[in-house]
C-alpha positions in Angstrom: -13.0 -23.6 -28.9 -13.8 -22.1 -25.5 -13.4 -24.1 -22.4 -17.2 -24.2 -21.8 -17.6 -25.5 -25.6 -15.0 -28.1 -24.7 -16.6 -29.1 -21.6 -20.0 -30.0 -23.7 -22.4 -29.0 -21.2 -26.1 -29.2 -21.3 -27.3 -25.8 -20.1 -25.4 -22.9 -18.4 -26.9 -20.9 -15.5 -24.7 -17.8 -15.6 -24.6 -15.1 -13.1 -27.6 -15.9 -11.1 -29.2 -13.6 -8.5 -29.2 -14.5 -4.8 -32.8 -15.2 -5.2 -32.3 -17.3 -8.3 -29.4 -19.3 -6.9 -31.3 -19.8 -3.8 -34.0 -21.6 -5.7 -31.5 -24.0 -7.2 -29.8 -24.9 -4.1 -33.0 -25.7 -2.4 -34.5 -27.7 -5.4 -31.4 -29.7 -5.9 -31.1 -30.4 -2.2 -27.6 -29.2 -2.1 -28.6 -27.1 1.0 -31.2 -26.9 3.8 -32.6 -23.7 5.3 -31.7 -22.7 9.0 -34.2 -20.9 11.0 -32.0 -17.5 10.8 -32.4 -17.4 7.1 -29.1 -18.6 5.9 -28.5 -21.9 3.8 -26.4 -24.7 5.5 -24.1 -27.2 3.4 -22.4 -30.2 4.3 -19.0 -30.3 2.5 -18.6 -34.1 3.0 -15.2 -35.7 3.9 -13.3 -32.4 3.5 -14.0 -29.7 5.8 -11.0 -27.8 5.4 -8.2 -27.2 2.6 -6.1 -29.8 1.2 -2.8 -28.1 0.9 -0.8 -31.2 0.0 -2.9 -31.5 -3.0 -2.1 -28.3 -4.5 0.1 -28.2 -7.7 1.5 -25.8 -10.2 2.0 -27.0 -13.7 5.8 -26.5 -14.6 5.9 -24.1 -17.6 7.8 -21.2 -18.4 7.8 -18.3 -17.7 6.0 -19.0 -14.4 8.3 -22.0 -13.4 11.5 -19.8 -13.1 9.4 -17.3 -10.9 7.7 -19.9 -8.4 9.3 -20.5 -5.2 9.1 -24.3 -5.3 8.8 -26.6 -2.3 6.7 -26.3 0.8 3.2 -25.7 -0.4 4.2 -25.1 -4.0 4.5 -28.5 -5.6 5.0 -29.2 -9.3 3.1 -31.2 -11.8 3.7 -31.9 -15.4 1.6 -30.5 -18.3 0.9 -34.0 -19.3 -0.8 -34.9 -15.9 -2.8 -31.8 -15.9 -4.1 -32.6 -19.4 -4.9 -36.1 -18.1 -6.9 -34.7 -15.5 -8.3 -32.0 -17.6 -9.9 -34.8 -20.0 -11.7 -36.2 -16.9 -14.0 -33.0 -16.9 -15.8 -33.3 -20.4 -16.5 -36.8 -19.8 -18.1 -36.2 -16.4 -20.0 -32.7 -17.5 -21.1 -33.9 -20.9 -24.9 -33.0 -21.0 -25.0 -31.9 -17.5 -25.9 -28.4 -16.2 -23.2 -26.0 -14.8 -23.4 -22.8 -12.9 -20.9 -19.9 -14.1 -19.9 -16.9 -12.3 -17.9 -14.1 -14.0 -16.6 -11.4 -11.8 -13.7 -9.9 -10.3 -10.9 -10.3 -7.6 -10.2 -7.0 -6.2 -11.9 -3.8 -5.5 -9.3 -1.4 -7.3 -10.3 -0.4 -10.8 -6.8 -0.2 -11.7 -5.7 -3.7 -10.3 -8.6 -6.0 -10.4 -8.4 -9.2 -12.2 -11.5 -11.0 -14.0 -12.2 -14.4 -12.9 -14.6 -17.2 -14.2 -15.7 -20.0 -11.8 -17.5 -23.1 -13.5 -19.1 -25.5 -11.1 -21.4 -28.2 -10.9 -22.8 -27.1 -7.7 -25.3 -24.0 -7.2 -23.9 -23.5 -3.8 -20.4 -22.5 -5.2 -22.1 -20.2 -7.4 -23.7 -18.6 -4.4 -20.3 -18.7 -2.5 -18.9 -16.7 -5.5 -21.6 -14.3 -5.0 -20.8 -13.7 -1.4 -16.9 -13.7 -1.8 -16.0 -12.4 -5.2 -17.0 -9.0 -7.0 -19.8 -8.9 -9.5 -19.6 -6.1 -12.3 -22.4 -4.0 -10.7 -20.1 -3.3 -7.7 -18.0 -1.4 -10.1 -21.0 0.4 -12.0 -20.9 -2.0 -14.9 -23.4 -4.3 -16.5 -22.5 -8.0 -17.2 -20.8 -8.4 -20.6 -21.9 -11.5 -22.7 -20.7 -14.8 -22.0 -18.4 -14.5 -25.3 -17.3 -10.9 -24.5 -16.1 -11.7 -20.9 -12.5 -12.7 -21.3 -11.2 -13.9 -17.8 -7.7 -13.6 -16.6 -8.2 -16.8 -15.2 -11.0 -19.7 -15.1 -11.6 -22.4 -12.4 -13.7 -25.6 -13.1 -14.8 -27.1 -9.9 -16.3 -30.6 -9.8 -16.1 -32.1 -6.4 -17.7 -35.4 -7.8 -14.6 -35.9 -9.9 -11.7 -38.0 -8.3 -8.5 -38.7 -10.0 -8.4 -42.2 -10.6 -4.5 -42.3 -11.5 -3.3 -40.3 -8.6 -1.0 -43.0 -7.3 0.4 -43.9 -10.8 1.1 -40.2 -11.2 2.6 -40.0 -7.6 0.2 -37.4 -6.5 -0.8 -37.2 -2.8 -4.4 -38.3 -3.1 -7.3 -38.5 -5.6 -8.2 -34.6 -4.6 -6.6 -32.0 -6.7 -6.3 -28.3 -6.8 -4.1 -27.7 -10.0 -3.1 -24.3 -11.4 -1.8 -23.8 -14.9 -0.9 -20.2 -15.0 0.3 -20.3 -18.7 -3.3 -21.5 -19.8 -4.9 -19.4 -17.5 -6.8 -22.5 -16.0 -7.5 -24.2 -12.7 -9.0 -27.6 -11.8 -10.4 -28.5 -8.5 -11.9 -32.0 -8.0 -12.7 -34.6 -5.2 -13.4 -32.0 -2.4 -16.4 -29.6 -2.0 -14.7 -27.4 0.5 -15.4 -23.7 -0.9 -12.3 -22.4 0.8 -10.4 -24.1 -2.2 -12.0 -21.4 -4.6 -11.4 -18.6 -2.2 -7.6 -19.3 -1.5 -7.1 -20.4 -5.2 -8.1 -16.8 -6.2 -5.9 -15.5 -3.3 -2.9 -17.5 -4.5 -3.5 -16.2 -8.1 -3.1 -12.5 -6.9 0.0 -13.6 -4.8 1.5 -14.7 -8.3 0.3 -11.8 -10.5 0.5 -8.6 -8.3 4.2 -8.6 -7.4 4.8 -8.5 -11.0 3.0 -5.2 -11.1 4.9 -3.9 -7.9 1.7 -4.3 -6.0 1.7 -6.0 -2.5 -0.8 -9.0 -2.0 -1.2 -9.2 1.9 -3.0 -11.7 3.9 -4.4 -9.3 6.5 -7.5 -7.4 7.8 -7.7 -3.8 7.2 -9.8 -0.9 8.6 -10.4 2.7 7.8 -11.0 5.7 10.0 -13.9 8.1 9.8 -14.3 11.8 9.7 -11.1 13.9 9.5 -8.8 11.0 10.0 -9.6 8.4 7.4 -6.1 6.8 7.4 -6.0 3.0 7.0 -4.7 0.5 9.3 -3.3 -3.2 8.5 -3.6 -6.2 10.9 -1.4 -9.3 10.1 -1.5 -12.3 12.3 -2.0 -16.1 12.4 -5.2 -17.8 13.6 -5.7 -17.0 17.4 -3.8 -13.7 17.5 -6.7 -11.6 17.6 -6.8 -10.3 14.0 -10.7 -10.3 13.6 -11.4 -9.3 17.1 -9.0 -6.1 17.0 -10.1 -5.2 13.4 -13.7 -5.1 14.8 -13.5 -1.6 16.0 -16.9 0.2 16.4 -15.2 3.7 15.6 -13.6 2.5 12.3 -15.0 0.9 9.0 -14.1 -2.6 8.1 -12.4 -2.5 4.6 -12.0 -6.3 4.6 -11.3 -9.2 7.0 -8.7 -11.3 5.1 -7.0 -10.5 1.8 -5.8 -7.1 0.4 -3.7 -5.5 -2.1 -1.5 -2.3 -1.6 -1.1 -0.4 -5.0 -0.2 3.2 -5.8 -3.8 4.4 -4.7 -3.7 2.6 -1.4 -5.3 -0.4 0.1 -8.0 -2.6 -1.5 -10.0 -5.5 -0.7 -9.8 -8.7 -3.0 -13.2 -9.7 -1.9 -16.7 -8.9 -1.6 -17.4 -10.8 1.7 -16.2 -12.4 4.8 -15.5 -16.0 5.4 -15.5 -16.8 9.3 -15.1 -19.3 11.7 -18.2 -20.0 13.8 -17.4 -22.7 16.3 -18.6 -21.6 19.6 -19.9 -18.4 18.1 -21.1 -16.1 21.0 -23.6 -13.2 19.9 -22.3 -11.1 23.1 -18.6 -11.6 22.1 -18.8 -11.3 18.4 -22.3 -9.6 17.4 -21.0 -8.6 14.2 -20.6 -12.0 12.8 -23.5 -13.3 14.8 -25.9 -10.8 13.2 -24.4 -11.3 9.8 -25.7 -14.8 9.4 -29.0 -14.2 7.9 -30.5 -14.5 4.2 -27.8 -14.9 1.5 -25.3 -16.4 4.2 -24.0 -19.9 3.7 -23.1 -22.0 6.8 -20.8 -24.8 6.2 -20.8 -28.1 8.3 -22.8 -26.7 11.5 -25.3 -29.1 13.2 -28.8 -28.2 13.3 -31.1 -29.0 16.1 -34.8 -28.5 16.9 -36.7 -26.5 14.1 -33.2 -26.2 12.0 -31.9 -24.0 14.8 -27.8 -23.8 14.5 -25.9 -25.3 17.5 -22.5 -23.5 17.2 -21.1 -25.2 20.1 -21.4 -28.5 18.1 -18.2 -29.3 16.5 -18.9 -33.0 16.1 -18.5 -32.8 12.3 -15.4 -30.3 12.4 -14.0 -27.6 14.7 -13.7 -25.6 11.3 -17.4 -24.8 10.9 -17.6 -21.8 8.8 -20.0 -18.9 7.3 -19.6 -16.8 4.1 -21.6 -13.6 3.8 -21.6 -10.5 1.9 -19.5 -7.8 3.6 -22.6 -5.5 3.4 -23.9 -7.9 6.3 -21.3 -6.0 8.6 -22.5 -3.1 10.6 -19.4 -0.7 10.0 -18.2 -2.0 6.5 -16.6 0.5 4.4 -18.7 0.8 1.1 -15.8 1.4 -1.1 -13.8 -1.4 0.2 -10.6 0.6 -0.2 -8.6 2.8 1.9 -5.7 5.2 2.0 -2.1 4.2 2.2 -1.8 2.9 5.7 -0.3 4.9 8.5 0.1 2.0 10.7 1.0 -1.7 10.1 0.3 -4.2 13.0 2.1 -7.7 13.1 -0.1 -9.6 15.8 1.7 -12.4 17.7 0.2 -14.5 20.3 3.2 -15.3 22.2 2.6 -18.2 24.6 6.1 -18.1 26.0 5.3 -14.8 27.5 8.6 -13.0 26.5 7.6 -10.7 23.8 6.6 -7.3 24.9 3.1 -6.0 24.5 4.2 -3.6 21.8 7.3 -2.6 19.9 8.1 -0.4 17.1 10.0 -2.0 14.2 12.5 -0.5 11.8 11.8 -1.1 8.0 14.4 -3.8 8.2 13.0 -5.6 11.4 9.5 -5.4 9.6 11.0 -7.3 6.6 12.5 -9.9 9.2 9.3 -10.4 11.2 7.2 -10.4 8.1 9.3 -13.2 6.5 9.1 -15.2 9.7 5.5 -14.6 10.4 5.6 -15.8 14.3 2.9 -16.9 16.7 2.6 -19.8 19.1 0.4 -22.7 19.8 -0.7 -23.5 23.4 -1.1 -26.6 25.4 -4.4 -28.4 24.6 -5.1 -26.7 21.2 -3.9 -29.8 19.6 -3.1 -33.3 20.6 0.4 -33.8 21.9 1.1 -30.1 22.6 1.9 -30.1 26.3 3.8 -26.8 26.3 3.9 -23.6 24.2 5.1 -24.4 20.6 6.4 -21.6 18.2 4.7 -21.8 14.6 5.9 -19.7 11.7 4.2 -18.8 8.5 6.0 -16.6 6.2 4.3 -13.4 5.2 1.5 -14.6 7.6 0.0 -16.8 4.9 2.7 -19.3 3.6 0.4 -21.7 1.9 -0.7 -19.0 -0.4 2.7 -17.3 -1.3 3.9 -18.3 -4.6 7.2 -16.2 -5.2 10.2 -16.2 -2.7 9.3 -14.4 0.7 11.9 -11.8 0.0 9.9 -10.7 -3.0 6.8 -9.8 -0.7 9.3 -8.4 2.0 11.0 -6.0 -0.3 7.6 -4.8 -1.7 6.6 -4.1 2.2 9.6 -2.2 2.8 9.3 -0.1 -0.4 5.6 0.6 0.4 6.3 1.6 4.2 9.2 4.1 3.3 7.4 5.6 0.4 4.2 6.3 2.5 5.8 6.7 5.9 4.0 3.9 7.4 4.9 2.8 10.9 5.1 -0.9 11.7 4.5 -2.3 15.1 4.8 -5.8 16.6 2.0 -6.4 19.3 2.0 -9.4 21.4 -1.7 -10.7 22.4 -0.3 -13.7 24.1 1.0 -14.0 27.6 2.9 -11.8 30.2 4.3 -12.6 33.6 5.3 -16.1 32.4 4.5 -18.6 29.9 1.2 -20.4 29.2 0.2 -22.1 32.5 2.2 -19.6 34.7 1.5 -16.0 33.3 -1.7 -14.5 32.3 -3.2 -13.8 28.8 -2.7 -10.1 27.9 -6.1 -8.4 28.8 -7.9 -7.6 25.7 -8.8 -4.4 27.3 -5.1 -3.3 27.4 -4.3 -4.5 23.8 -7.2 -2.3 22.7 -5.6 0.7 24.4 -2.2 -0.1 22.7 -3.9 -0.5 19.4 -5.9 3.0 20.0 -2.5 4.6 20.7 -1.1 3.2 17.5 -4.0 4.4 15.4 -3.9 7.9 16.7 -0.2 8.1 16.0 0.5 8.6 19.7 3.2 5.8 19.5 4.9 7.3 16.5 5.9 10.3 18.5 6.7 9.0 22.1 10.2 8.1 23.4 11.6 4.6 23.1 13.9 2.6 25.0 17.1 1.1 23.9 16.6 -2.2 21.8 16.2 -5.2 23.9 19.5 -7.3 24.1 17.8 -10.6 22.9 15.2 -9.6 20.6 16.4 -6.0 19.5 12.9 -4.5 20.1 12.4 -1.1 21.0 9.3 -0.7 23.5 7.9 2.9 24.2 8.8 4.4 27.7 5.1 5.1 28.2 2.0 5.1 26.6 -0.5 7.8 28.0 -3.9 5.9 27.5 -2.3 2.5 28.9 -3.8 2.0 32.3 -1.3 -0.5 33.4 2.3 0.6 32.2 4.0 -2.0 33.9 3.2 -4.7 31.1 5.4 -2.7 28.9 8.6 -4.5 30.3 8.0 -8.2 29.7 11.2 -8.9 32.1 9.8 -7.0 35.2 6.4 -8.8 34.8 8.2 -12.3 35.5 8.8 -13.2 39.3 12.3 -14.8 38.3 14.3 -12.8 36.0 16.6 -15.7 35.2 13.6 -17.9 34.0 12.8 -15.0 31.7 16.2 -14.8 30.3 16.2 -18.6 29.7 12.7 -18.7 28.2 13.6 -15.5 26.0 16.6 -17.2 24.7 14.8 -20.4 23.9 12.4 -18.6 21.8 15.2 -16.5 20.0 16.9 -19.8 19.1 13.5 -21.2 17.6 13.5 -18.1 15.4 17.0 -19.1 14.1 16.3 -22.7 13.8 13.1 -21.7 11.6 15.1 -19.3 9.6 17.3 -22.3 8.8 14.8 -24.8 8.3 12.9 -22.7 5.7 16.0 -22.2 3.6 16.1 -18.2 4.6 19.7 -18.6 6.1 21.1 -19.6 2.5 18.5 -17.8 0.4 17.8 -14.1 -0.6 16.3 -13.7 2.9 19.9 -14.2 4.7 20.7 -10.7 5.2 17.4 -10.1 7.2 18.5 -12.4 10.4 20.8 -9.6 11.8 17.6 -7.8 12.4 15.9 -10.4 14.3 16.4 -12.1 17.8 20.2 -13.0 18.8 20.4 -16.4 19.1 23.0 -18.7 20.6 24.6 -22.3 20.0 
């Protein structure tokens, strides 16, 4: 018996078009129409992901492959079965929406996914963010002939009444059973759970096939130089801004794979923050918000006009839209093997150089650490810069040990002669509050030098004594070469040394805290900053 048969639903609305799903959304009252043509949805209490409510079912063989702890929490098969029983009870004789499509634009590496939801707007979200068969020149198979690699069942109306008895975190749940190829989402309407649930699956599946899944943006050149470039970075590092290059095509803004054919997007669309969205600074996103786009948790004012500055519901206001809405989108959603890989760090301590070239081993270390920094005022209680680390630049979605992904990265960059750079988009001349933010214009000049391969061929200084980073002696197109040496940009060299050593020690503290110092990553620390007791 199929999952849909077990659910006992009344009617299935399957693989609707944008026009069809729009009628369902409006008629059911799930959305309202904004004056720009996009639909607007309120996701209720949950306006972001619930990472403490994500669980993997403990079964073999996945049990021995998952990096347990942190974001990967175990749950028993019995509890999963108990929660699954809530679904046919609730959905019996109700209508559902079924999306059948793909994760991944590579014909060789794509995975089939089915999303069953009680909400028409989630079906719309899947149309935006996943890939329909037509994108591959295929027609839809029948309901029975489409055999998904994984099925999600999404019912925000279902809450787990036994969560305390089962010793779970709350009545919200995102549960993944890799062996049964089924995931359950309940208690939350936030669409990012579906998106990141699919990304999590790819982070489990692809390394088994020697394919590197990546939380990054990617661009592709035009004309004679079509090589791809990857941009890794945590929130606030400039990943979206720097990958929006008018001279290059956007492969994708968030999730990619790197297989034997090159780079490929996992998604068919973009999912961007829109708080304080300004058409002058982010015109591509602003202009992409039109018919077929979905706005989440924004505030509408007179005549259903969107007030992007209003964060009274949440600061995490979002929009999803097909990538075709972006002016410079790459039609294939694929690219060559990247000639450059860029790690972006917003260093609020002001001690990292604006650019450094990494050895393959250093690349592994910094990939495992995934460093950036929060600045004062961004969160309550943050009075001075705070280091933040997220392994592989996407810790909540990584399933295997970080070393698994780091080894794949090293293998790829060596095989395809990819150059890796660490770029500081944060502060220079002192920490936040003393120094100044790196000018975007100068960072763009550095990125241009990386893309053009200029920095692959210049002379480099000896490694820095604290961070062991090699900086270029010159960058021809950089209008202010004085920024290349962070030490000389500080008025007080002693204060620089103290702050630099403080940050180096934070790198070590994180390495120990995350268990890397005693795990398979331990040998990598010698390629990172030199810490002191």
